[in-house]
N, C-alpha and C positions, 0 to 999 in steps of 0.2 A: 515386658520383654524388649530387649534392645532391637532397634530397627536395623535390618540388614543393609549393608552398603551395596550399591550396584557393582556388578562384576567388572573387572578391568576389561578394556577393549579387546585384549588378546584372547579372552575367554568367551567372548560373545560370538555366537554362530553367525556367519554372514549369510543372509537369506537370498535366495534366487527369486522369491516371490514376495511381494509386499504383504500378502495376507498371512505369511508365516511369521511375521514379526510380532503379531499380537501377544503371544505367550512370552516373549522376551522383554517386553516393556516393563519397567519397574512399576509395580501395582500400587503406587501411592496416589490416591485420588486427589491429593493436595497439589500434585505437580501439574503444571501446564505443559503439555507435550507438543513440541513444535517441530514439524518436519521442515528441514532446511535443504534447499537445492544446492548441493555441494559443487555441482558442475556448472552453475549458471553465473554469468558475469565475466567481464574482461579480466578480472584478477582471480578467477577460480582455478583450482580449488584452494590455494594457499590462504587467500584473504578470507574466504568463507569459513574454513576450518578454524583459523585464528580467531575470527569473530565469535564463533560458537564457543570456543574455549573461554574467551573473555566473558561471554554472557553467563555461562554456568558458574564462573568464579564470582561474578557480581550478584547473581540472583539465585537464591537457594530453593526457589519453588518452581523451577523449570527443568525440563528434560529435553535434550535435543536429539532428533533423529536425522543424522546426515544421510541424504539420499544421493547416491552416485555410484560410480564404478568402485567396487570394494577395495581392490588393490591400490588404487590411486588414493582413496580416502584414508585407508589404513597407513599408507606411507606418510601422509601429511600428519596423522595423529601420533605416529611413532615417537615415543619418548617425551611427549608433551603433556601427558595426563597424570593427575593425581589419583588417589584411591577412591575418591568420591566424585568422579567426573560427570556422571549423569549424561553420558553421550552414547548413542547407539548408531548402528549403520544399517541402512536398508539398501540393498543392491539394486542398481538400475544400470543396465548395460548400454543404453543409448544416451547421447547428448544432443540437445537441440542448439544449433549454432545461433549466434546473435543476429546474423544476417539471413537466416532461413525464413522462407515464407511461412507465416503462422498456420495457414490452412493446410499446406503440404506437410509440415511438421506434425500437426495434429492428427492427420490421417495415417501417415506412414511410420511415425516413431512412437508406437504404443508402449515401448519399454523404456522411454526416456525418463530422466530424473523428475521432469515436470509431471508426467502422467503418474508415476509411482507415488510421488509426494502427495498429489491431490487425491489419489485413491486411498492413501493412509488417512486422510481427513474424512473422506466419504465413508469408510468402514469404521470410523470411530477410534482408530489406533492413535491418531494425532488430533490435536485440537486446532492446529493452525498450520498453514504452509507459507513459507517465505522464500522468495526467489529474486535474484538479481539478474536472471537470464532474460531470454527473449520475451518481452512484455506481451506482444501480440499472441504468441503461442500460449503463454500462461493464462491470459484472459479467455481465449477461445476454449482451452481445455477445461478451465474452471467452470465456464458456463455450461459445458456439456456434462462433465462428471458430477459437479455439485449442484448445478442449475441455479436459477435465481430464486429469491425469497418469494413467498406467496404475495401477489399484489404488486410486484416490481417488474416493470417491462425490461429494463436494461440495467446492467451494473455500471458503476461509475468509479473512476479513480479519484480518491480524495487526498490531496496533498496539504500538508500543514505548512503555512508560511509565517515567518516572523513579521511582526508589525510594531509600531511605536507603542502600542498598549498591551502587547502579549502575542497571541497567535490567532491566525485565521485559517479556516478550512476552505480550500478552493476545489470545487468539483463541477463538472468533470474535467480532468486534466489530460484526457487523451483516449478514453475508451470508445467514445462515440463521436464521429465527425459531424453528424447532424442529429438534431433531436426535435421532438415535438414539444409543444408547450407543456403538455401533461407530464412528459418525462422529466422536464426541468423541475416541475412541481415535486415529483417523486425524489429527485436529487436533493431538493431543499429539505424534505422530511428526513432523508437518510443522513444528510450532513448535519442537521440539527441534533439528531440523536447521537451522532458520533462526537460532536462538539460538547454535548452535555455530559456524556458518560465517560468518554476517553480523555477529553481535555478539561473536564470539570467546569464548564460554562453553565451556570445555573439556569438562565433563560437566554439561550443563544439568539443573537440578532442575525436575521437572514436577509441578505441582499441579492439583487439580480444584476450581474455585470452587464453594463450597457454603455452606449456612447454619450449618454447624458443622464442627469438626474430627473429630468422632467418625464412625466408619464407618457408623453407622445414620442419619446426618443426610442431608437432601436428599430429592428426589423419586425416583420409580421409575427414571427415566433416569440420574440422577447416581449412584444406588446401584449400578445395573447397570454403569455406566462405571467406578466404583471397583473393582469385581471384576475387570474386564478389565485396567485399568491395573496392578492389584496382581500380575497374572500375567505382565505384559510384562517385557521386558528394559530398559525405560526407567528412568531414575533418578527413580522416582516417590516423592514424599514424602507423598502422601495428600491429604485435603481441605484447602482453604485458605479461611478465612473472609475476607469482604470487608474487614474491618478490618485484615487482615494484608497486603493486596495491596501497599501502598506501603512495607512494611517490608523487602521484598526477600528474603523467605524462599524464594521460588521464582523461577527464571529464566523459566519458561513457566507461564502460568495458562490453563487450558482451561475453556470454557463455551459454551453455545449463543449464537447471535447476538442474541437478544432480551435476554438477561441482560447480555451483553458490551457492547452498545450503550448500555444504560441506565447501566452502570457507567462507561463512557467519558464520556457526556454529563454525568453528575453530577460527575465529576472535573474536567471543563473548567469547569463552573459554579463549583465551589468555588475553583478556581485564580483565576478572574476576580474572585470576591468578596474573596479575600485580597489581590489586587493593588489593588482599589478601597479596601479598608480601610487598606492601607499608605499610599496616596497621601493620604487624608484625615488620617491620623495625622501624617505628616511635614510637612503644610502647616498644622497646627493653630496653631502660634505660633513665636516666634523660637527657642525652645529646641529644639523638634522639628526645625526647619529646620537648625539647627546639627548636631543628632544625625544627620540625613540625610547631611550633608557628611562626617561621620566614618565613616559606614557605607556610603557610596556604592559603594566597591569590592566590599565583601562582598555588597551587595544586587545588584550587577551579576552576580556569580558565581551567586547564588541564582536570579536570573531566567533565566540561561542554562540552568541545570539543569532548570527546570520549563517552559521555553518549548517548546511543541509545534512551533514553527517550526524548531527545531534538528533535529527528525526529518523533518518535511516530508510524508512519505507512508507509507502502509501497503501492504505487498505483499498481493496476492490469491493466497495460497498454495494450491497444488493445481492451478493452471492450467498448461497445457503452454506456458509462456512467462513472461517477466518482466513483470508488470503491477502498477503502483503507483497507488494511489488517494490523492489529496491532499484536504485540507479545502476545501470550497467557497469559503471566504473567504481562501484562500491568497494571500500577498503574494510578492514576488520572493524574499525569504529562504526562505520555505517551499518554493518551487519549486526553488530551488538545492539545498536539503537533500534533497528528494525525488529529484532527479537523482543526487545523490551516493549515496543509498541504492540506487537502481536499478543504478548502476554497480557497487557492491559486490556486489549480488545476482548480477549476471552474471559478474563477475570470479571470484567464489567458487564458481560452478557449483552454486548452492543446489538447483535442481531436480534435478540429477543425484544429489545426495546424498539428497534426499527419495526418489527412485525406488529407490535402493539400499537405503535403510532399509525401504521398503515390501516390497521383494523378500525381504529377510532376515527380516522380522517373521513370527511365527507368527500365523495367522489366528485371532484371539480374538474377533472381532466377529460371530459367527454369530447375529445377532438379527433376521434378515429376518422381517417380518410379512406376513400375508396381504393387508393393505391395499394395499401397493404392487402386488402381483400382480393385484388386482382393478381397479386404476385404469386399466389399459391402457397402451400404449406412450406415447401422447401425454400422459397424466396424469403418468407417471413422468418424461418429458422436461421438462415444465413445472416440476416440483418440482426436478429436477436443476439447471436453469439459474436457478432463483429466481423464476420467474413465479408459482409456487404459494404464495410466501411474501410 
């Protein structure tokens, strides 16, 4: 029997409740269903919708659920879809602004595209959620609706960086301002599983970001973490200095979110500066313009290697579900890449591998302090979902 094509968008009922979407999703178990925040990001909804269309055109095993204000999303989709678009809409009547407080948005905007999209993952309607919107609100809401995996204290943002030898996973890139040594150890295990199954690193090399390669370098937390990593069964290579980050000596580099976010933002700034310098240099005179024509192909390859849009999004590792966070300035290419990354994450069952890794690991992170015990349940809860950071 021939497989039925999904209905055109004009025939799809726009739902007021996310739970009503279940019966409308194309029932092909081979499809990876990705809920996409159509209202999140500086360029939403146009860039988000365009990225979704590009993704379904390039990947025949995915289905996109655009989450947002139905009239706005429908207007963006109008006249842009073919007969087999594999795109649906889930209505969300509220939008979380990029500059809104994550804690206030989490409490007061229960009908936002972030809440609705994550509930679709929670109830099994979607396999993954992708957003270029408010990062803090996405992290906080995901931590409450989906919660963390068994054995994981905190989720971490894992960004993929280009290196001289390939790619490196850096985590945490901003979810946790401060961490305990045991939590850094958990980040290492999660990053290792992501590098192995999503980036196809057979035996990922794990390093700890510090101010020196020697064992006695770093603060109290990193030195304690070094002791834990050294006793683990991970392929741990020791401390990694920041100057070695892009040499590719490690497949996974672990740090707290404060350090990781600074490292990431500095890297983005340097990349922009190099790009600006090259433009000025090649436009200087007729000789440099001719040189550009000769190097055009090589420069295109170089740009592709360092272009963050090729990666698109960073997974929030440790969450009981596939959640990807994209840059606020994401364009259609970035969104398409983030969808591809989420598809790979789901197809490779990365969370399942993380859970197995945690189960097998020896508990080396016995560094609970009295502070958490004295903070009370609400204090611990706020810290766990990121409100305290």
